[in-house]
N, C-alpha and C positions, 0 to 999 in steps of 0.2 A: 656399510653406511655411506661410503663415498658416493654411491649412486643417487643419494638424496640431495646432494649439493646442486646449486644452480639457481633456477628461477625464483626470485623473491616474489612473494605474493601468490604463489601457486598453491591453492588450498588443498588440492588433491595430493600433491607431493608432501605437504605439511601433515596431512592426515596419515599418510603411509609412514612417515617418519615417526609420528606419535605412536602409531600401532607397533612399529618395530621396537621402539624404546620400551613400551609397556610390556611387550612379550619378553624382551631380554631381562627386564626388571623382575618379571614374574619367575624367571628361571634362575636368576642369580641375585641372592640377597645383598652381596657386596656392591654389585652394580646398582641395585635399587637404592641403597643407602647413598652411594656417590651421586646418583641422579637427583635424589632429594636434596642433598647439600648444594649441588650445582643450581638447582631451581631456586632454592632459598637465596643464594648469593645473587643470581640473576635478577630476582624480584627486588632485592635490596638496591642493586645498582639502578634499576629502572625507577624505583621510588625516589632515589636521590636526584635523578635527572628530570623527573616529572613532578614539579612542586605542586603545592595545593592551590596554585593560582596566583601566587605572589609575583608581582612584576613592578618594575620602576622604569618609567620612560619619561624623558625630559627633553624638551626643545628649548634652547636658550638663544636669544638674539636672532637677528636676520629677519627676513620675511619668507615665510613658507607658504606654499600652495600645496595642495594634495599631500597631506601627511597621513600615513596609515600605520597604525600599530596593530600587530596581529600576534596571537599566541594559540598554539594547538589547533591549527587549521587542518581539517581533514576533508579533502575534496577540492573543488575548483574555487578560485577567488578571482573575480574580474572587476577591474576598475574601468569604467567607460561611460 
């Protein structure tokens, strides 16, 4: 499994890891159960960190030029 560590965002490496986990889970019911529990816990953590869109942003006093509030940006963002 350590051979799968490394490049974040490497789709091919992620696919190979998923295949290896699926194969191991198919061969070992205890591993399959542990993997299911891990996935449920990971999804709960992610859900807790990615809210339904609630946000509160406030600027008080002073004079501001160029104020930008962002949330969940995927990709490039350019001001110019």
